[in-house]
N, C-alpha and C positions, 0 to 999 in steps of 0.2 A: 506492501500500499505505499502511495507515494504521500511525503512529508508535508502538512498544511503549513504552506507558509502566509502569515497575512502582507498586504503593501497599504503602509497606513499612507494617505493623503486626504487634505480636502477636500469637502462635497463641492462640488462646482455647477452654478446656480445657469439658467439661461441668461441671465445680466451681468454675465463674467468679463472681466477682461482677457487682452487676447496674453499676457502674461500668469494671469490666474489658470485660463485653458492650457497653456502649455504643459499643466503637472497629468492631464491625461493622456497626453501624448507619452510621458514618461509611462508611465502605469501599463499604455499596452505594451510599449518595447519591451520593458523590464518582466511583465507577467510572460513572453514571448520566450525570453532567454530564460526563464529561470523551469517553464515546461522543456527545452531543451537540454534544462541541468538535471531533469528529473525529479522536477519539485510540483507541487499541485498550489498556485501563488490563489489568491481569495485578497478580490479590494475590501479594505475599510476605511469607509469615513472616519474624519478627524473633526468633532469641532467642538466648542465650550461643552457639551453633555460630559461631563467628563465621565460620570457615573455608566452613561449607557454606552461610549466606545469602550469602559473595563469590562464590562455586561459581553459585548460582543468580541473583543479577546479572549475574555475567559472562555467562552463557548465555543470559539475558535478552535483555541488550544494550540495554537502554531508552535511549531520546532524554532522560528523566528520571526523577527517581525522586518520588514523591507522600508523604512522610512524615511518619507519625501514628504515629508509636509512643510512646508514652505514659509506658512502663514498660516493662520487660524482666526476666522473668519477675517478676513482678507487684511488681518496685523502683525507684521511679519515682528512687532515686538513680542510676542505670543508664542514663535517659533520654538521656545526650549519647553511647553510645556508635552509637547508629546515626547520626547526623551526621557523628559523627567517620570510621565504617569508611566511610561515602560519599566525604566528604573525602578517605583515602585510596584508593579505586576511584577517583577522580575523574571523581566521577558526576554532576552538578547533580542540584539537589535542592530541593525546595519550604521555606519556610519559614525559622526563624532557622539561624545557624550555632552548629558547637560551643560555641564561648566562649558564647553568649548563653543556651543552652539550659542549660546548665552553671549560672551564675549565674543566671536565673531559676528552675530548679528547686531549688535549694539559697534557703530564705529568708534565712537567715542571712547568705551572701553577696551574694544582692539587695538587702538591706539597707544593706550599710555601702557599696553604689555607690550607694542611691539617697539615702543620708545624705553620702557625699563630691559626690553631684551635686546640694547640695541643696536635696533632695526630701522634704517631710514624710511619714515612715512613725512609727511606735510602736516607741516604744524597747521592744529586747530582751533579755530575761534569758537565762544559761547558769546551767551550774552552775559554769563557770568565771569569770565574770565575777559572780555573788552572793557568792564569796568578795573579791572586791575593794572591792564597793562597795554599801553594802543598798539596797535599793528604798523608798522612800515607801511610806505602807499605801494602798491602795487595789484596784482591782478587775485583772484578768489572765487571760490567756486563753492555754489553754497547747495550743500547737500542732508538728504533724509539722516536721523540719525539711526534711524531700526531698518528702514526699508532698503531692499534687493530689487535685481532687476532694473536696476534707472531708474524706477518706479518717482515719478514727479523731478526729475531733471530734464531741462530743456538749455538748447542755446541761450536764455536769459540767464541761465545760472552761474555762465563765467562773467564777471566783471571786472571792475577797475574801481579803486575807491581809495581814497586820502586820507580820511580819518576814520574811528571806530564809528561814529555816526551813521555814516552810511554804510555800514557792515549790517549793524544792529539793525535799522531800515531794512535790507534786505531778508537778513533771516524772518523778520516779523513778517514780512510779508509773505517768506515762503513757510512759514508755519501756518497762514490762515490757507494756501491753499492746498497745501499737503495734509494740514491737519493732523499735525503732530510736530514733536523735534527736530530741529534743526540743527545746524551749525558750518561753519564757511572754513575752508582750508585754503592754503598756501596756494595758488594756480601753478600747477608746472604742466608749464610748455614744452611739447616735449613726442615722443614717441609711445603708444600702447603698447602695452604687451601684459599677455597673460602665462600663467603656465600652471599645467594641471598635475595632478599628483596623485598617485593610485598605489597604495598600499601592495607591497610584494611580497615572496619567499624571503628575500635579503633584505626587508626594508621598501620606507617608501621609496618610488622610483619617480621622480620627476618627468613627465611626457614630453615631448619637443611641444618647443615656447611658441606662442601662435602670435602675431604682428598684428591690431586691425591695422588698414590701412585706409588713409580719408582721402578717399577720389575725388578730381573736381572739385573740391573744398575752395571756395574763394579767399583772397587773400581776409583776415579781418576774421573767418567765421570761425568760432573755437571748436576745434578736433577732438570731440569728446562724443563716449558712446550713451548717449541720453537714450528716454524713453521713443523719439520716432526710429531711430537707428536699430532698436531691437524690435519693436515690431510693431512698426507702421508699414507695411510690403511697399506701400505705393508713394510715400516718401523719399526726397528727396536723399535727408539720414542713411534712410536703410538700404537704397539704392546704391549709395554711393560710397558703402564703408566696408573692404573686403578683409577677407582672414586670409594671413600667407603664415607661410610653415617655413620660406628661404630666406636664410641668413647668410651672407657671403662673409668671409675670411676675414675681415673688419670687422664684425660683429662675435669673434671668439671669445674676446673679456666681455662684453656685457653680458650673453648668454650662458656664460660660467656663473657670473654673479648673478643671476637669476636664478639659475637651478641654486646654489648655493644659499643662497636667503628663502627660499623655498622650502628647503629642506629644514634651513632655522627655524622660520613658521611653524611648520608641521610640529615635529620636536618641541617647541615653545609655548604650543599652546596642547597641547597630546591630541592632535588630530587621527582621526582613523577613518579607513576603509578610504575615499575620496576627499578631493577637495583643489581649489583654484586659486591661485593668489594673483591678484590683478596689479599692476607693475607702470608708472609711467619713468618713462627714463630721459633724461633732460637735456643738454647740449652739449656737455660735458661727457655724456656717456654714464653717466651712475644711475643707477635703478633705484625708485623711491615707491616703497608700497602701499597701493591707494588702501585696498581692504584684502578679506581671504573669508571665501563662499565656503563653509563647511560640506555644506548639500548642492553643489552648481548643478546645471540641467544635465539628467544624463538621457536626454532624445538619444535613438539610433544612429539621427546622420549630424547631433551636437557637435561641439568643439572638441567636447570630450572623447567623444567615440571617434574622431577623426584625427586626432592624439595619436589615441589606441593604437587604431590602424598603422600607424605610420610606422610602430616598432612592432607592427603584427599581432596584436592582439585585436580579435573578432569581439563584438557585445556579450555572446556569449562566459568569452574568458574576462572581461570588465565584470561583471557581475560575480562572476565567482572571484575574484582577485578580493571584491566588497565584501563577499558572505565569509573568502576566510580570514578577516580579519576581525570579522566578532570577538 
């Protein structure tokens, strides 16, 4: 008899946004891979009715759970509730644990850990810190504290400020629009590169890094992977951001530094299974960690899968590696 595996994910409603619907693509791909690996996958909805979720899991009695919860009731700040409940129920699950999920999902907390670990990350400013120390004149980018998938980010997120009051004004406007906490960080004008990490028999393996190429972007247009670049197929941003795994000999030092930093992030935050580290590389070739995603997209045609294929790993192999790291 095949072992039952729970695939935990948030319920998706008819009015769900494109970034929310993406999890269903992942559920389908992982279910297919689990069946190839000899398991019986069973989707399980996760919402704020924790008693109901716990009852469903107890009834299912899964050998383990594949955790695909990226937000709860549309809130990224509740992402850690899924691993926390699984810890309480003593059910094994894929991916990073509760602590790592909380730390990486709160960008400000994550930055504090990175700074303490000696890892370069752009300096962040909040309402509180701006009252204590005025930042220098320069370019900044405003981001949501909790949300990933570029939620709330647009071309207007990048701006130039001469004084703290201008940054505070931007933060207040962004918080009203996003309906959540925001912060500003120093904008690194440079290359956008990410490194996927996959658990392996000999420890974490950094997959071939990917660079986002901003094609046909006019002068002055911020080269960022904003919401439209990720989720609006008919937009200029989506159509003109290409992914490339081609790095020349002149990039060897940068790629080496990115790989080493990605492993350092994995060890520092005790990540498990799989993750992705997002970088900006400045004009001097210095990599800066923007954020760490402890549960990046696992669709069969996504960046993680493409990077894995470059080192000979098909999708079921990825899933098996993740399972083996439980």
